[in-house]
ROSE-4610 file (N, C-alpha, C; in Angstrom, 1 decimal, always signed):
// ROSE-4610
residu = [X/X/X/X/X/X/X/X/X/X/X/X/X/X/X/X/X/X/X/X/X/X/X/X/X/X/X/X/X/X/X/X/X/X/X/X/X/X/X/X/X/X/X/X/X/X/X/X/X/X/X/X/X/X/X/X/X/X/X/X/X/X/X/X/X/X/X/X/X/X/X/X/X/X/X/X/X/X/X/X/X/X/X/X/X/X/X/X/X/X/X/X/X/X/X/X/X/X/X/X/X/X/X/X/X/X/X/X/X/X/X/X/X/X/X/X/X/X/X/X/X/X/X/X/X/X/X/X/X/X/X/X/X/X/X/X/X/X/X/X/X/X/X/X/X/X/X/X/X/X/X/X/X/X/X/X/X/X/X/X/X/X/X/X/X/X/X/X/X/X/X/X/X/X/X/X/X/X/X/X/X/X/X/X/X/X/X/X/X/X/X/X/X/X/X/X/X/X/X/X/X/X/X/X/X/X/X/X/X/X/X/X/X/X/X/X/X/X/X/X/X/X/X/X/X/X/X/X/X/X/X/X/X/X/X/X/X/X/X/X/X/X/X/X/X/X/X/X/X/X/X/X/X/X/X/X/X/X/X/X/X/X/X/X/X/X/X/X/X/X/X/X/X/X/X/X/X/X/X/X/X/X/X/X/X/X/X/X/X/X/X/X/X/X/X/X/X/X/X/X/X/X/X/X/X/X/X/X/X/X/X/X/X/X/X/X/X/X/X/X/X/X/X/X/X/X/X/X/X/X/X/X/X/X/X/X/X/X/X/X/X/X/X/X/X/X/X/X/X/X/X/X/X/X/X/X/X/X/X/X/X/X/X/X/X/X/X/X/X/X/X/X/X/X/X/X/X/X/X/X/X/X/X/X/X/X/X/X/X/X/X/X/X/X/X/X/X/X/X/X/X/X/X/X/X/X/X/X/X/X/X/X/X/X/X/X/X/X/X/X/X/X/X/X/X/X/X/X/X/X/X/X/X/X/X/X/X/X/X/X/X/X/X/X/X/X/X/X/X/X/X/X/X/X/X/X/X/X/X/X/X/X/X/X/X/X/X/X/X/X/X/X/X/X/X/X/X/X/X/X/X/X/X/X/X/X/X/X/X/X/X/X/X/X/X/X/X/X/X/X/X/X/X/X/X/X/X/X/X/X/X/X/X/X/X/X/X/X/X/X/X/X/X/X/X/X/X/X/X/X/X/X/X/X/X/X/X/X/X/X/X/X/X/X/X/X/X/X/X/X/X/X/X/X/X/X/X/X/X/X/X/X/X/X/X/X/X/X/X/X/X/X/X/X/X/X/X/X/X/X/X/X/X/X/X/X/X/X/X/X/X/X/X/X/X/X/X/X/X/X/X/X/X/X/X/X/X/X/X/X/X/X/X/X/X/X/X/X/X/X/X/X/X/X/X/X/X/X/X/X/X/X/X/X/X/X/X/X/X/X/X/X/X/X/X/X/X/X/X/X/X/X/X/X/X/X/X/X/X/X/X/X/X/X/X/X/X/X/X/X/X/X/X/X/X/X/X/X/X/X/X/X/X/X/X/X/X/X/X/X/X/X/X/X/X/X/X/X/X/X/X/X/X/X/X/X/X/X/X/X/X/X/X/X/X/X/X/X/X/X/X/X/X/X/X/X/X/X/X/X/X/X/X/X/X]
num = [1/1/1/2/2/2/3/3/3/4/4/4/5/5/5/6/6/6/7/7/7/8/8/8/9/9/9/10/10/10/11/11/11/12/12/12/13/13/13/14/14/14/15/15/15/16/16/16/17/17/17/18/18/18/19/19/19/20/20/20/21/21/21/22/22/22/23/23/23/24/24/24/25/25/25/26/26/26/27/27/27/28/28/28/29/29/29/30/30/30/31/31/31/32/32/32/33/33/33/34/34/34/35/35/35/36/36/36/37/37/37/38/38/38/39/39/39/40/40/40/41/41/41/42/42/42/43/43/43/44/44/44/45/45/45/46/46/46/47/47/47/48/48/48/49/49/49/50/50/50/51/51/51/52/52/52/53/53/53/54/54/54/55/55/55/56/56/56/57/57/57/58/58/58/59/59/59/60/60/60/61/61/61/62/62/62/63/63/63/64/64/64/65/65/65/66/66/66/67/67/67/68/68/68/69/69/69/70/70/70/71/71/71/72/72/72/73/73/73/74/74/74/75/75/75/76/76/76/77/77/77/78/78/78/79/79/79/80/80/80/81/81/81/82/82/82/83/83/83/84/84/84/85/85/85/86/86/86/87/87/87/88/88/88/89/89/89/90/90/90/91/91/91/92/92/92/93/93/93/94/94/94/95/95/95/96/96/96/97/97/97/98/98/98/99/99/99/100/100/100/101/101/101/102/102/102/103/103/103/104/104/104/105/105/105/106/106/106/107/107/107/108/108/108/109/109/109/110/110/110/111/111/111/112/112/112/113/113/113/114/114/114/115/115/115/116/116/116/117/117/117/118/118/118/119/119/119/120/120/120/121/121/121/122/122/122/123/123/123/124/124/124/125/125/125/126/126/126/127/127/127/128/128/128/129/129/129/130/130/130/131/131/131/132/132/132/133/133/133/134/134/134/135/135/135/136/136/136/137/137/137/138/138/138/139/139/139/140/140/140/141/141/141/142/142/142/143/143/143/144/144/144/145/145/145/146/146/146/147/147/147/148/148/148/149/149/149/150/150/150/151/151/151/152/152/152/153/153/153/154/154/154/155/155/155/156/156/156/157/157/157/158/158/158/159/159/159/160/160/160/161/161/161/162/162/162/163/163/163/164/164/164/165/165/165/166/166/166/167/167/167/168/168/168/169/169/169/170/170/170/171/171/171/172/172/172/173/173/173/174/174/174/175/175/175/176/176/176/177/177/177/178/178/178/179/179/179/180/180/180/181/181/181/182/182/182/183/183/183/184/184/184/185/185/185/186/186/186/187/187/187/188/188/188/189/189/189/190/190/190/191/191/191/192/192/192/193/193/193/194/194/194/195/195/195/196/196/196/197/197/197/198/198/198/199/199/199/200/200/200/201/201/201/202/202/202/203/203/203/204/204/204/205/205/205/206/206/206/207/207/207/208/208/208/209/209/209/210/210/210/211/211/211/212/212/212/213/213/213/214/214/214/215/215/215/216/216/216/217/217/217/218/218/218/219/219/219/220/220/220/221/221/221/222/222/222/223/223/223/224/224/224/225/225/225/226/226/226/227/227/227/228/228/228/229/229/229/230/230/230/231/231/231/232/232/232/233/233/233/234/234/234/235/235/235/236/236/236/237/237/237/238/238/238/239/239/239/240/240/240/241/241/241/242/242/242/243/243/243/244/244/244/245/245/245]
x = [+38.6/+37.8/+37.5/+37.6/+37.4/+35.9/+35.7/+34.4/+33.9/+32.7/+32.2/+30.9/+30.3/+29.1/+29.2/+28.4/+28.3/+26.8/+26.5/+25.2/+25.2/+24.4/+24.4/+23.3/+23.6/+22.7/+22.8/+21.7/+21.7/+21.5/+21.9/+21.8/+20.5/+19.8/+18.6/+18.7/+18.1/+18.1/+17.5/+18.2/+17.7/+16.7/+15.4/+14.4/+14.2/+14.9/+14.7/+15.6/+16.5/+17.4/+17.2/+17.7/+17.7/+18.9/+19.8/+21.0/+20.7/+20.8/+20.5/+21.5/+22.6/+23.7/+23.9/+23.1/+23.3/+22.3/+22.7/+22.0/+21.8/+20.9/+20.8/+20.9/+21.4/+21.5/+20.4/+19.9/+18.8/+19.3/+19.2/+19.6/+18.8/+19.5/+18.9/+18.7/+17.5/+17.2/+16.8/+17.5/+17.2/+15.8/+15.5/+14.2/+14.0/+12.8/+12.5/+12.5/+13.1/+13.2/+12.2/+11.5/+10.7/+11.4/+10.7/+11.3/+11.7/+10.9/+11.3/+12.5/+12.7/+13.9/+15.1/+15.1/+16.2/+16.6/+15.6/+15.9/+16.5/+16.1/+16.7/+18.1/+18.4/+19.8/+20.7/+20.1/+20.8/+21.3/+20.6/+21.0/+21.9/+21.6/+22.4/+23.7/+23.7/+24.9/+25.6/+24.8/+25.3/+25.6/+25.2/+25.5/+24.7/+23.5/+22.7/+22.5/+22.5/+22.5/+21.1/+20.1/+18.7/+18.1/+17.0/+16.4/+15.8/+15.7/+15.0/+13.6/+12.9/+11.5/+11.4/+12.3/+12.3/+12.7/+13.6/+14.0/+12.9/+12.2/+11.1/+10.0/+9.7/+8.7/+9.0/+10.3/+10.7/+10.7/+11.2/+11.2/+9.8/+8.9/+7.5/+6.9/+7.2/+6.7/+7.2/+8.5/+9.2/+8.6/+8.4/+7.9/+6.4/+5.6/+4.3/+4.2/+5.1/+5.2/+5.7/+6.7/+7.2/+6.0/+5.2/+4.1/+3.1/+2.9/+1.9/+2.5/+3.7/+4.3/+4.4/+4.7/+4.7/+3.3/+2.3/+0.9/+0.5/+1.3/+1.1/+2.0/+2.7/+3.5/+5.0/+5.4/+6.8/+7.7/+8.9/+9.9/+10.7/+11.2/+12.0/+13.4/+14.4/+15.8/+16.5/+16.8/+17.5/+19.0/+19.5/+20.9/+21.0/+20.1/+20.1/+19.2/+18.0/+17.1/+16.4/+15.8/+15.0/+13.7/+12.6/+11.2/+10.4/+9.6/+8.7/+7.4/+6.4/+5.1/+5.2/+4.6/+4.6/+3.2/+2.7/+1.4/+1.5/+0.8/+0.8/-0.5/-0.4/-1.5/-1.4/-2.1/-2.0/-3.2/-3.1/-4.1/-4.3/-5.6/-5.8/-6.1/-6.2/-6.4/-5.9/-5.6/-5.2/-6.2/-7.5/-8.5/-8.9/-8.3/-8.7/-8.2/-9.1/-8.8/-8.4/-7.8/-7.3/-8.5/-8.5/-9.5/-9.0/-9.4/-8.8/-9.0/-10.0/-10.2/-9.2/-8.5/-7.6/-6.2/-6.1/-4.8/-4.5/-3.3/-2.9/-1.7/-1.6/-0.4/+0.4/+1.7/+2.7/+3.8/+4.4/+5.6/+6.8/+7.8/+8.9/+10.2/+10.8/+12.0/+13.3/+14.3/+15.6/+16.7/+17.8/+18.9/+19.6/+20.0/+20.7/+22.2/+23.0/+24.4/+25.1/+24.5/+25.1/+24.9/+23.7/+23.5/+24.3/+24.5/+25.3/+26.8/+27.3/+28.6/+28.8/+27.8/+27.9/+28.1/+27.8/+28.1/+29.6/+30.4/+31.8/+32.2/+31.3/+31.6/+30.9/+30.4/+29.6/+30.3/+30.4/+30.8/+29.6/+29.7/+28.6/+29.1/+28.4/+28.8/+27.8/+28.1/+27.3/+27.2/+26.0/+25.9/+25.7/+25.6/+25.4/+24.1/+23.8/+22.5/+21.4/+20.3/+19.2/+18.4/+17.7/+16.8/+15.6/+15.4/+14.4/+13.1/+12.9/+11.7/+10.5/+10.5/+9.4/+9.9/+9.6/+10.1/+9.2/+9.2/+8.5/+9.5/+9.4/+10.4/+9.9/+8.6/+8.1/+6.6/+6.2/+4.8/+4.4/+3.3/+2.8/+1.4/+1.2/-0.2/-0.8/-1.7/-2.2/-2.9/-3.6/-4.3/-3.3/-2.2/-1.2/+0.0/+0.2/+1.5/+2.7/+2.5/+3.6/+4.2/+5.5/+6.3/+6.9/+6.5/+7.1/+6.9/+5.7/+5.5/+4.1/+3.2/+1.8/+0.9/-0.1/-1.2/-2.5/-3.3/-4.6/-5.7/-6.3/-7.3/-8.5/-9.0/-10.1/-9.7/-8.4/-7.9/-6.9/-6.5/-5.7/-4.2/-3.6/-2.2/-1.6/-0.6/+0.1/+1.4/+1.5/+2.6/+3.4/+4.7/+5.5/+6.4/+6.7/+7.6/+7.9/+8.3/+8.6/+7.9/+7.1/+6.4/+5.4/+4.8/+3.9/+2.4/+2.1/+0.7/+0.2/-1.0/-1.7/-2.3/-1.9/-2.4/-2.3/-3.2/-3.2/-4.4/-4.7/-5.9/-5.6/-4.4/-4.1/-4.7/-5.4/-6.1/-5.2/-3.9/-2.9/-2.5/-2.8/-2.4/-3.1/-2.4/-3.0/-2.0/-2.6/-1.8/-2.2/-1.2/-1.5/-0.8/-1.5/-0.9/-0.7/+0.5/+0.8/+1.2/+0.4/+0.6/+1.9/+2.8/+4.1/+4.1/+3.0/+3.0/+2.2/+1.1/+0.3/+0.5/+1.1/+1.3/+0.0/-1.1/-2.4/-2.2/-2.8/-2.6/-4.0/-4.0/-5.2/-5.0/-5.9/-5.8/-6.7/-6.2/-7.0/-8.0/-9.3/-10.3/-10.1/-10.5/-10.3/-11.0/-12.2/-12.9/-12.3/-11.2/-10.6/-9.3/-9.1/-8.0/-8.4/-7.7/-8.0/-7.1/-5.9/-5.0/-4.2/-4.0/-3.3/-2.4/-1.2/-0.2/+1.1/+1.9/+3.2/+4.1/+4.1/+5.0/+4.2/+2.9/+2.1/+0.8/+0.6/-0.7/-1.2/-2.5/-3.2/-4.4/-4.3/-5.3/-5.9/-7.1/-7.7/-7.2/-6.7/-6.2/-7.4/-7.4/-8.5/-8.8/-10.1/-10.6/-10.3/-10.1/-10.0/-8.6/-7.7/-6.4/-6.5/-6.0/-5.9/-4.7/-4.6/-3.4/-2.2/-1.1/+0.1/+1.0/+2.0/+2.9/+2.7/+3.0/+2.6/+3.7/+3.9/+4.6/+3.7/+4.2/+3.4/+3.9/+3.0/+3.4/+2.6/+3.2/+2.6/+2.9/+1.8/+1.9/+1.2/+1.9/+1.3/+2.0/+1.3/+1.8/+2.2/+2.2/+2.6/+4.0/+4.2/+5.6/+6.2/+5.5/+6.2/+5.2/+4.3/+3.3/+2.0/+0.9/-0.4/-0.4/+0.5/+0.5/+1.5/+2.2/+3.2/+2.7/+2.1/+1.6/+2.4/+3.0/+3.8/+3.0/+3.6/+2.8/+2.5/+3.4/+3.2/+3.4/+2.7/+2.9/+4.3/+4.8/+6.0/+5.6/+6.5/+6.2/+7.3/+6.8/+7.8/+7.3/+8.1/+7.8/+8.6/+7.8/+8.5/+9.4/+10.6/+11.6/+11.4/+10.3/+10.0/+8.8/+8.8/+7.7/+6.7/+5.4/+4.3/+3.5/+2.9/+2.2/+0.8/-0.2/-1.6/-2.0/-2.8/-3.1/-4.4]
y = [+5.8/+4.7/+3.7/+2.4/+1.3/+1.3/+1.1/+1.0/-0.4/-0.6/-1.9/-2.2/-1.2/-1.4/-0.8/-1.4/-0.8/-0.7/+0.5/+0.8/+0.8/+0.0/+0.0/+1.0/+1.6/+2.7/+2.7/+3.1/+3.3/+4.8/+5.2/+6.6/+6.7/+7.9/+8.2/+9.6/+9.9/+11.2/+12.2/+13.3/+14.4/+15.3/+15.0/+15.8/+17.2/+17.5/+18.8/+19.9/+19.5/+20.5/+20.4/+21.4/+21.5/+20.8/+20.4/+19.7/+18.3/+17.9/+16.6/+15.5/+15.9/+15.0/+14.7/+15.3/+15.0/+14.0/+13.4/+12.2/+12.4/+11.7/+11.5/+10.1/+9.8/+8.4/+8.0/+6.8/+6.2/+4.9/+4.7/+3.4/+2.2/+1.2/+0.0/-0.9/-0.7/-1.4/-2.9/-3.8/-5.2/-5.6/-5.1/-5.3/-4.4/-4.3/-3.5/-4.5/-4.0/-4.9/-4.3/-5.3/-4.9/-5.1/-4.9/-5.1/-6.5/-7.5/-8.9/-9.2/-8.7/-9.0/-8.5/-7.2/-6.6/-7.4/-7.8/-8.5/-9.9/-10.6/-11.8/-11.7/-10.7/-10.5/-10.0/-9.3/-8.8/-10.0/-11.1/-12.3/-13.1/-13.4/-14.2/-13.6/-12.3/-11.7/-10.9/-10.2/-9.3/-9.9/-11.1/-11.8/-11.2/-10.7/-10.2/-11.3/-10.9/-11.9/-12.2/-11.8/-12.2/-12.8/-13.5/-14.1/-13.0/-13.4/-12.5/-12.2/-13.2/-12.9/-12.0/-12.1/-11.2/-9.8/-9.7/-8.4/-7.7/-8.5/-7.9/-7.5/-8.2/-7.8/-6.5/-6.4/-5.2/-4.0/-4.2/-3.1/-2.6/-3.5/-3.1/-2.4/-2.8/-2.1/-0.7/-0.5/+0.8/+1.7/+1.2/+2.0/+2.4/+1.5/+1.8/+3.0/+2.9/+4.0/+5.3/+5.2/+6.4/+7.1/+6.3/+6.9/+7.6/+6.9/+7.5/+8.9/+8.9/+10.2/+11.3/+10.8/+11.8/+12.4/+11.6/+12.2/+13.2/+13.2/+14.2/+15.4/+15.5/+16.6/+16.6/+15.4/+15.3/+15.1/+15.5/+15.2/+14.0/+13.1/+12.0/+12.1/+12.0/+12.1/+10.8/+9.9/+8.7/+8.6/+9.6/+9.6/+9.0/+8.0/+7.4/+8.2/+8.6/+9.4/+10.4/+11.4/+12.4/+12.5/+12.5/+12.6/+13.5/+14.3/+15.2/+15.4/+15.9/+16.2/+17.6/+17.7/+18.9/+19.2/+20.4/+20.7/+21.4/+20.8/+21.3/+22.2/+23.2/+24.0/+25.4/+26.4/+27.7/+28.1/+29.0/+29.6/+31.0/+31.4/+32.7/+33.8/+33.5/+34.5/+33.9/+34.8/+34.3/+33.5/+33.6/+32.9/+31.6/+31.3/+30.1/+28.9/+27.9/+26.6/+25.6/+24.5/+23.4/+22.8/+22.6/+22.0/+20.8/+19.6/+18.4/+18.5/+19.2/+19.4/+20.2/+21.1/+22.1/+21.8/+21.3/+21.1/+19.6/+19.3/+17.9/+17.9/+16.8/+16.5/+15.4/+15.7/+14.7/+14.5/+13.3/+13.1/+13.1/+13.9/+14.1/+13.4/+12.6/+11.9/+12.5/+12.6/+13.1/+12.2/+12.0/+11.2/+11.9/+11.1/+11.6/+11.5/+11.9/+12.0/+10.6/+9.6/+8.3/+7.6/+7.8/+7.3/+8.0/+9.3/+10.1/+9.6/+9.2/+8.7/+7.4/+6.6/+5.4/+5.6/+6.8/+7.1/+7.0/+7.1/+7.0/+5.6/+4.6/+3.2/+2.8/+3.7/+3.4/+3.8/+2.9/+3.3/+3.1/+3.7/+3.7/+3.1/+2.1/+1.4/+1.8/+2.6/+3.1/+1.9/+1.4/+0.2/+0.6/+1.9/+2.4/+3.1/+3.4/+4.1/+3.0/+3.3/+2.4/+2.3/+1.2/+1.1/+1.9/+3.1/+4.1/+4.0/+2.8/+2.6/+2.8/+2.5/+2.6/+2.8/+4.0/+4.2/+5.1/+5.0/+5.8/+6.6/+8.0/+8.8/+9.4/+9.6/+10.2/+10.0/+9.9/+9.7/+10.8/+11.5/+12.6/+12.3/+12.2/+12.1/+13.5/+13.8/+15.1/+15.6/+14.8/+15.2/+15.8/+15.1/+15.6/+16.3/+16.2/+16.7/+15.8/+14.7/+13.8/+13.2/+13.2/+12.7/+11.3/+10.4/+9.0/+8.4/+8.6/+8.1/+7.7/+8.7/+8.4/+8.1/+7.2/+7.0/+7.3/+8.3/+8.6/+8.0/+7.0/+6.2/+7.1/+6.9/+7.6/+9.0/+9.4/+10.6/+10.4/+11.5/+11.4/+11.1/+10.4/+10.1/+10.5/+11.4/+11.8/+11.0/+10.3/+9.5/+10.1/+10.5/+11.0/+9.9/+9.9/+8.9/+9.1/+8.0/+8.1/+6.9/+7.2/+6.2/+5.4/+6.1/+5.3/+5.4/+6.0/+6.0/+4.6/+4.4/+3.1/+3.0/+2.0/+1.9/+0.4/+0.0/-1.4/-2.1/-3.3/-4.0/-5.2/-5.4/-6.5/-6.2/-7.2/-7.0/-6.8/-7.1/-6.9/-5.4/-4.6/-3.2/-2.5/-1.6/-0.8/-0.4/+0.2/+0.6/-0.3/-0.8/-1.8/-1.3/-1.6/-1.4/-2.9/-3.2/-4.6/-4.6/-5.2/-5.3/-6.0/-5.3/-5.9/-7.2/-7.3/-8.4/-9.6/-9.3/-10.4/-10.7/-9.7/-9.8/-9.7/-9.3/-9.0/-7.8/-8.0/-7.0/-6.3/-5.0/-4.2/-3.3/-3.5/-2.8/-1.6/-0.4/+0.8/+0.6/+0.9/+0.8/+1.8/+1.4/+2.3/+3.7/+3.6/+4.8/+5.8/+5.3/+6.1/+6.7/+6.8/+7.5/+8.9/+9.8/+11.3/+11.8/+11.4/+11.8/+10.6/+10.5/+9.3/+9.8/+10.3/+10.8/+10.1/+10.2/+9.5/+9.8/+11.0/+11.4/+11.6/+11.5/+11.7/+10.9/+10.2/+9.5/+10.1/+10.4/+10.7/+9.7/+9.0/+8.0/+8.2/+7.7/+7.7/+6.4/+6.6/+5.5/+4.7/+3.4/+2.5/+2.6/+2.7/+2.6/+1.3/+0.2/-1.1/-1.4/-0.5/-0.7/-0.8/-1.8/-1.9/-1.2/-0.9/-0.3/-1.1/-0.5/-1.3/-0.6/-1.3/-0.8/-1.5/-0.7/-1.2/-0.8/-1.7/-1.3/-0.8/+0.1/+0.6/+0.0/-0.5/-1.2/-0.6/-0.4/+0.1/-0.9/-1.4/-2.2/-1.6/-1.5/-0.9/-1.4/-1.3/-1.6/-0.3/+0.8/+2.1/+2.0/+2.4/+2.3/+3.6/+4.7/+6.0/+7.0/+6.5/+7.4/+6.6/+7.3/+6.7/+5.6/+5.5/+4.5/+3.3/+3.5/+2.5/+1.7/+0.6/-0.3/-1.6/-1.9/-3.1/-4.4/-5.5/-6.8/-7.2/-7.0/-7.5/-6.3/-6.3/-5.2/-5.2/-4.0/-3.8/-3.4/-3.8/-3.6/-2.7/-1.8/-1.1/-1.0/-1.3/-1.2/-0.1/+0.8/+2.0/+1.5/+2.1/+1.6/+2.1/+2.9/+3.4/+2.7/+2.4/+1.8/+2.9/+2.6/+3.6/+3.0/+3.9/+3.5/+4.0/+3.1/+3.5/+3.4/+4.4/+4.4/+3.6]
z = [+5.9/+6.4/+5.3/+5.7/+4.7/+4.2/+2.9/+2.4/+2.6/+3.3/+3.7/+2.8/+2.2/+1.5/+0.1/-0.8/-2.2/-2.6/-3.0/-3.5/-5.1/-5.7/-7.2/-7.7/-8.8/-9.3/-10.8/-11.5/-12.9/-13.2/-14.4/-14.8/-15.6/-15.4/-16.1/-16.6/-17.7/-18.3/-17.3/-17.2/-16.3/-17.0/-16.7/-17.4/-16.8/-15.7/-15.1/-15.7/-16.6/-17.2/-18.7/-19.4/-20.9/-21.5/-20.7/-21.2/-21.6/-22.9/-23.3/-22.9/-22.3/-22.1/-20.6/-19.7/-18.3/-17.7/-16.7/-16.1/-14.6/-14.0/-12.6/-12.3/-11.1/-10.6/-9.7/-9.9/-9.0/-8.5/-7.2/-6.6/-7.2/-7.5/-7.9/-6.7/-6.1/-4.8/-5.1/-4.4/-4.5/-4.0/-2.8/-2.2/-1.0/-0.6/+0.6/+1.8/+2.9/+4.1/+5.2/+5.9/+7.0/+8.3/+9.4/+10.7/+10.9/+10.5/+10.7/+9.9/+8.7/+7.9/+8.6/+9.1/+9.8/+11.0/+11.8/+13.0/+12.7/+11.7/+11.3/+10.9/+10.1/+9.7/+10.8/+11.8/+13.0/+13.8/+13.8/+14.5/+13.7/+12.4/+11.5/+11.2/+10.8/+10.4/+11.5/+12.3/+13.2/+14.6/+14.8/+16.1/+17.3/+17.0/+18.2/+19.2/+20.5/+21.6/+22.1/+21.3/+21.6/+20.3/+20.4/+19.2/+18.3/+17.0/+16.1/+16.5/+17.0/+17.4/+18.6/+19.5/+20.7/+20.3/+19.4/+18.9/+18.1/+17.2/+16.5/+17.4/+18.4/+19.4/+20.1/+20.5/+21.2/+20.3/+19.0/+18.1/+17.8/+17.6/+17.3/+18.5/+19.7/+20.9/+20.9/+20.6/+20.6/+19.5/+18.3/+17.2/+17.5/+18.1/+18.5/+19.5/+20.5/+21.5/+20.9/+20.0/+19.3/+18.6/+17.8/+17.1/+18.0/+19.2/+20.2/+20.6/+20.9/+21.5/+20.4/+19.1/+18.0/+17.8/+18.0/+17.9/+18.9/+20.0/+21.1/+20.8/+19.7/+19.4/+19.8/+20.3/+20.7/+19.5/+19.5/+18.4/+19.0/+18.1/+18.5/+17.8/+18.7/+18.2/+18.6/+17.7/+18.1/+17.9/+17.2/+16.8/+15.4/+15.1/+13.8/+12.8/+13.4/+12.6/+13.6/+13.0/+13.8/+13.1/+13.9/+13.3/+14.1/+13.5/+14.1/+13.3/+13.9/+13.2/+12.5/+11.3/+10.6/+10.0/+10.1/+9.6/+8.2/+7.2/+5.9/+5.7/+4.8/+4.5/+5.1/+4.5/+5.0/+5.8/+6.7/+7.5/+7.2/+6.8/+6.2/+7.2/+8.5/+9.5/+10.8/+11.8/+13.1/+13.8/+13.4/+14.1/+13.4/+12.3/+11.5/+12.3/+12.4/+13.0/+12.0/+12.5/+11.7/+11.0/+9.7/+8.9/+8.1/+8.4/+7.7/+6.2/+5.7/+4.3/+3.6/+4.4/+3.9/+4.4/+5.6/+6.3/+6.6/+6.8/+7.1/+8.0/+8.7/+9.6/+9.0/+8.8/+8.3/+9.3/+9.3/+10.1/+9.1/+9.5/+8.6/+9.3/+8.5/+9.0/+8.4/+9.2/+8.7/+9.2/+8.5/+9.0/+10.1/+11.1/+12.3/+12.1/+13.0/+12.9/+12.8/+13.5/+13.5/+12.1/+11.5/+10.2/+9.2/+9.4/+8.4/+8.4/+9.6/+9.7/+8.9/+8.7/+8.0/+6.5/+6.0/+4.6/+4.2/+5.2/+4.9/+4.6/+4.9/+4.6/+3.2/+2.5/+1.3/+0.0/-0.9/-2.3/-3.2/-4.4/-5.4/-6.7/-7.1/-8.4/-9.4/-10.4/-11.5/-12.5/-12.8/-13.6/-15.1/-15.4/-16.7/-16.9/-18.1/-18.4/-18.4/-17.7/-17.6/-18.9/-19.1/-20.2/-19.8/-20.3/-19.9/-20.8/-21.3/-22.1/-21.3/-20.0/-19.1/-17.7/-17.1/-15.7/-15.0/-13.7/-12.7/-12.0/-12.0/-11.3/-10.0/-9.9/-8.7/-8.5/-7.3/-6.9/-5.9/-6.2/-5.3/-4.9/-3.6/-3.0/-2.9/-3.8/-4.0/-2.8/-2.0/-0.8/+0.2/+0.5/+1.5/+1.0/-0.3/-0.9/-0.6/+0.0/+0.3/-1.0/-1.0/-2.2/-1.9/-2.7/-2.6/-1.2/-0.6/+0.7/+1.0/+1.1/+1.7/+0.5/+0.8/-0.1/+0.7/+0.2/+0.8/+0.0/+0.6/-0.1/-0.6/-1.8/-2.4/-2.9/-2.8/-3.4/-4.5/-5.2/-6.4/-6.1/-6.9/-6.9/-8.2/-8.2/-9.5/-9.6/-10.8/-11.1/-12.2/-11.9/-13.0/-13.5/-14.8/-15.3/-16.8/-17.5/-18.9/-19.6/-20.6/-21.4/-20.5/-19.5/-18.6/-19.0/-20.1/-20.6/-20.7/-20.2/-20.3/-21.6/-22.5/-23.8/-24.2/-25.2/-25.6/-25.1/-25.7/-25.4/-24.4/-24.0/-23.1/-21.7/-21.2/-19.9/-18.7/-18.9/-17.8/-17.7/-18.8/-18.7/-17.6/-16.9/-15.8/-14.8/-13.7/-12.5/-11.4/-10.7/-9.6/-8.3/-7.2/-5.8/-5.3/-4.9/-4.5/-3.0/-2.2/-0.7/-0.4/+0.3/+0.6/+1.4/+2.3/+3.2/+2.6/+1.9/+1.4/-0.1/-0.8/-2.3/-3.0/-2.3/-3.0/-4.0/-5.2/-6.2/-6.4/-6.2/-6.3/-7.6/-8.6/-9.8/-9.8/-10.3/-10.4/-11.5/-11.2/-12.2/-13.4/-14.6/-15.7/-15.5/-14.8/-14.6/-13.6/-12.9/-11.9/-12.4/-13.7/-14.4/-14.6/-14.0/-14.2/-15.4/-15.5/-16.5/-17.0/-18.3/-18.8/-20.0/-19.6/-20.5/-20.4/-21.4/-21.4/-20.2/-19.7/-18.6/-17.3/-17.3/-16.1/-16.1/-15.0/-14.8/-13.5/-13.5/-12.2/-12.1/-11.0/-10.7/-9.3/-9.1/-7.8/-7.0/-5.9/-5.1/-4.6/-4.8/-4.4/-3.0/-2.7/-1.3/-0.6/-1.5/-1.0/-0.4/-0.5/+0.1/+1.6/+2.2/+3.7/+4.2/+5.5/+6.0/+5.8/+5.4/+5.1/+4.1/+3.7/+2.7/+1.3/+0.3/-1.1/-2.1/-3.1/-4.3/-5.4/-6.2/-7.3/-8.6/-9.4/-10.6/-11.8/-12.9/-14.1/-15.2/-15.9/-17.1/-18.3/-19.4/-20.6/-21.9/-23.0/-24.3/-25.0/-24.4/-25.0/-25.5/-26.7/-27.3/-27.6/-27.3/-27.5/-28.2/-28.9/-29.6/-29.8/-30.2/-30.4/-31.4/-32.3/-33.4/-33.0/-31.9/-31.6/-30.3/-30.6/-29.5/-29.5/-28.4/-28.3/-28.3/-28.7/-28.8/-27.4/-26.4/-25.1/-24.1/-23.0/-22.0/-21.4/-21.2/-20.4/-19.0/-18.0/-16.6/-16.0/-15.1/-14.3/-12.8/-11.9/-10.5/-9.8/-9.2/-8.5/-7.4/-7.3/-6.3/-4.9/-4.6/-3.3/-2.7/-1.4/-0.8/-0.4/-0.6/-0.3/+0.8/+1.7/+2.9/+2.8/+3.0/+3.1/+4.6/+5.1/+6.5/+6.7]
């Protein structure tokens, strides 16, 4: 099958093994697309026979109804993806009831057979070893256990990475949540840092986040140790989109 698409990726040191010479690849994502973006390209590139606005309206209606049915415990199988509700947390006896302080409900998405077939059209272009002077590798919402996905306002977020410790006197240093739709930047207050280490930050997710999708950004002058402070802050933006309810 002919390759129609190319995914670009950089190599990063594999911190999960003791081998100093192995790497993992991370996709170099150009940007995150929303429903409106996809509908516009479906018309301009794909030749869809309805307007982008009409398609966007229909897709949003469909997604809203899908969410409603998922909340009733139905699983959804589209061929392109499958999604169902999953309950996190343990129950200590047969009579224990669901407790939101201990248990949570998550929706889990998995690729379907139609999307899997598209992988035959994809090639990967390795761009080389990334500049790993500052990078975010993973984000964990501690309340739900969600990885690279959910933001629970007012609860802790664990950020894994390389040289992400917030250090230096520049006012721009810090952790930011950037609203994908409005570009509003919400900075984590210094008092809401629980842990501030080179490979791990734990911060309290601001209550001021409105429902929507966010980019996570870290700015710091940390240069590798307590005596190495850079003249200007370096910036790293996480390559996954996070969602606040």
